[in-house]
N, CA, C and O of each residue as an XYZ file, in Angstrom:
228
protein
N       0.813     -1.073     -0.029
C       0.067     -0.090     -0.055
C       0.865      1.206     -0.056
O       1.853      1.273      0.675
N       0.523      2.231     -0.809
C       1.347      3.440     -0.967
C       1.143      4.300      0.299
O       0.104      4.257      0.957
N       2.202      5.086      0.601
C       2.276      6.166      1.735
C       1.093      7.073      1.439
O       0.950      7.312      0.240
N       0.302      7.576      2.181
C      -0.812      8.650      1.809
C      -0.008      9.999      1.619
O      -0.530     10.884      0.942
N       1.191     10.189      2.162
C       1.970     11.412      2.028
C       2.454     11.588      0.481
O       2.719     12.695      0.011
N       2.533     10.461     -0.204
C       3.007     10.720     -1.500
C       1.961     11.422     -2.366
O       2.212     12.038     -3.402
N       0.731     11.249     -1.798
C      -0.362     11.911     -2.773
C      -0.661     13.429     -2.269
O      -1.370     14.192     -2.924
N      -0.093     13.763     -1.127
C      -0.405     15.061     -0.608
C       0.352     16.329     -1.295
O       1.494     16.243     -1.745
N      -0.362     17.409     -1.315
C       0.104     18.650     -2.115
C       1.487     18.971     -1.327
O       2.424     19.287     -2.060
N       1.711     18.935     -0.094
C       2.612     19.377      0.688
C       3.958     18.586      0.587
O       5.022     19.046      1.000
N       3.827     17.405      0.024
C       4.959     16.373     -0.119
C       5.851     16.724     -1.358
O       5.371     16.656     -2.489
N       7.012     17.058     -1.166
C       7.847     17.574     -2.381
C       9.196     17.317     -2.185
O       9.668     17.067     -1.076
N       9.927     17.374     -3.356
C      11.239     16.833     -3.170
C      12.078     17.940     -2.884
O      11.941     18.925     -3.609
N      12.984     17.983     -1.904
C      13.885     18.852     -1.398
C      15.286     18.612     -2.166
O      15.799     17.503     -2.017
N      15.888     19.481     -2.908
C      17.040     19.120     -3.531
C      18.352     19.116     -2.661
O      19.343     18.441     -2.943
N      18.247     19.909     -1.622
C      19.352     19.971     -0.698
C      19.581     18.668      0.156
O      20.675     18.169      0.418
N      18.249     18.181      0.569
C      18.351     16.810      1.324
C      18.386     15.743      0.297
O      18.865     14.656      0.619
N      17.872     15.953     -1.062
C      17.990     14.846     -1.975
C      16.860     13.605     -1.567
O      17.000     12.398     -1.762
N      15.790     14.261     -0.987
C      14.767     13.419     -0.513
C      13.378     14.078     -0.637
O      13.322     15.304     -0.736
N      12.281     13.351     -0.636
C      11.017     13.817     -0.580
C      10.803     14.170      1.000
O      11.226     13.401      1.863
N      10.130     15.363      1.321
C       9.816     15.834      2.662
C       8.576     16.574      2.644
O       8.176     17.074      1.592
N       7.882     16.691      3.818
C       6.712     17.425      3.889
C       7.131     18.816      4.086
O       7.957     19.122      4.946
N       6.521     19.742      3.227
C       6.921     21.196      3.102
C       5.989     22.079      4.043
O       5.987     23.304      3.921
N       5.232     21.460      4.944
C       4.497     22.338      5.831
C       5.432     22.481      7.065
O       6.200     21.605      7.464
N       5.258     23.693      7.602
C       6.103     24.319      8.577
C       5.290     23.895      9.976
O       4.398     24.569     10.491
N       5.755     22.745     10.422
C       5.007     22.289     11.683
C       5.900     22.756     13.049
O       7.122     22.613     13.100
N       5.220     23.245     13.972
C       5.924     23.609     15.118
C       6.221     22.158     16.072
O       5.766     21.077     15.696
N       6.901     22.269     17.129
C       7.340     21.180     17.795
C       6.220     20.352     18.295
O       6.453     19.148     18.398
N       4.953     20.815     18.652
C       3.853     20.096     19.120
C       3.012     19.443     17.985
O       2.333     18.432     18.160
N       3.115     20.080     16.865
C       2.496     19.639     15.663
C       3.222     18.446     15.113
O       2.651     17.425     14.730
N       4.476     18.635     15.100
C       5.529     17.568     14.682
C       5.162     16.076     15.460
O       4.910     15.000     14.917
N       5.220     16.391     16.882
C       5.069     15.078     17.804
C       3.724     14.502     17.538
O       3.606     13.283     17.662
N       2.633     15.259     17.168
C       1.491     14.712     16.979
C       1.457     14.040     15.744
O       0.900     12.950     15.612
N       2.069     14.681     14.769
C       2.165     13.974     13.259
C       2.868     12.673     13.358
O       2.492     11.716     12.681
N       3.963     12.588     14.244
C       4.797     11.432     14.148
C       4.244     10.346     14.875
O       4.564      9.173     14.685
N       3.178     10.851     15.943
C       2.756      9.661     16.768
C       1.397      9.057     16.147
O       0.873      8.023     16.563
N       0.954      9.764     15.204
C      -0.319      9.113     14.474
C      -0.024      8.832     13.071
O       1.101      8.960     12.588
N      -1.036      8.453     12.439
C      -1.064      8.000     10.931
C      -0.958      9.187     10.007
O      -1.440     10.263     10.359
N      -0.390      9.058      8.917
C      -0.513     10.235      7.996
C      -1.937     10.589      7.573
O      -2.251     11.754      7.328
N      -2.723      9.654      7.497
C      -4.145      9.948      7.031
C      -4.783     10.810      8.032
O      -5.810     11.408      7.712
N      -4.279     10.945      9.233
C      -4.912     11.742     10.281
C      -4.291     13.136     10.220
O      -4.797     13.971     10.969
N      -3.322     13.499      9.483
C      -2.629     14.691      9.494
C      -3.663     15.605      9.050
O      -4.466     15.286      8.174
N      -3.666     16.943      9.739
C      -4.735     17.750      9.580
C      -4.391     18.673      8.278
O      -5.263     19.347      7.728
N      -3.151     18.641      7.877
C      -2.607     19.337      6.681
C      -2.705     18.740      5.254
O      -2.561     19.335      4.186
N      -2.989     17.404      5.478
C      -3.233     16.502      4.235
C      -4.214     17.003      3.335
O      -5.347     17.246      3.748
N      -3.882     17.190      2.092
C      -4.587     17.728      1.130
C      -4.185     16.951     -0.187
O      -3.096     17.101     -0.742
N      -5.157     16.129     -0.612
C      -4.886     15.429     -1.794
C      -4.186     16.265     -2.941
O      -4.631     17.408     -3.053
N      -3.284     15.949     -3.719
C      -2.622     16.727     -4.687
C      -3.463     16.241     -6.088
O      -3.661     15.071     -6.413
N      -3.841     17.282     -6.724
C      -4.852     17.184     -8.000
C      -4.250     18.083     -8.914
O      -4.704     19.225     -8.856
N      -3.406     17.893     -9.692
C      -2.867     18.859    -10.725
C      -3.927     19.280    -11.708
O      -3.732     20.356    -12.273
N      -5.030     18.598    -12.008
C      -6.086     19.027    -12.769
C      -7.308     19.804    -12.186
O      -8.199     20.216    -12.929
N      -7.324     19.991    -10.850
C      -8.328     20.750    -10.160
C      -8.520     22.170    -10.896
O      -9.644     22.508    -11.266
N      -7.445     22.956    -11.092
C      -7.531     24.194    -11.643
C      -8.181     24.130    -12.983
O      -9.169     24.805    -13.273
N      -7.612     23.326    -13.758
C      -8.241     23.142    -15.221
C      -9.589     22.745    -15.344
O     -10.241     23.031    -16.348
N     -10.087     22.065    -14.333
C     -11.485     21.707    -14.461
C     -12.350     23.069    -14.072
O     -13.467     23.197    -14.575
N     -11.910     23.937    -13.308
C     -12.708     25.036    -13.004
C     -12.753     26.001    -14.026
O     -13.656     26.839    -14.029
N     -11.694     25.976    -15.082
C     -11.833     26.836    -16.128
C     -12.752     26.555    -17.268
O     -12.849     27.359    -18.196
């Protein structure tokens, strides 16, 4: 089963780290909550849909 983060808008490639990372700026409490639960429970998760804007036009 694929990682839900892979479909998230905020999950992007960081060239400095040479890895995919979450681009949300989480504070210490939010990061602890995120790491202790599943990614599907992430309050910042938003499914990446490259065609959403095109459908509205």
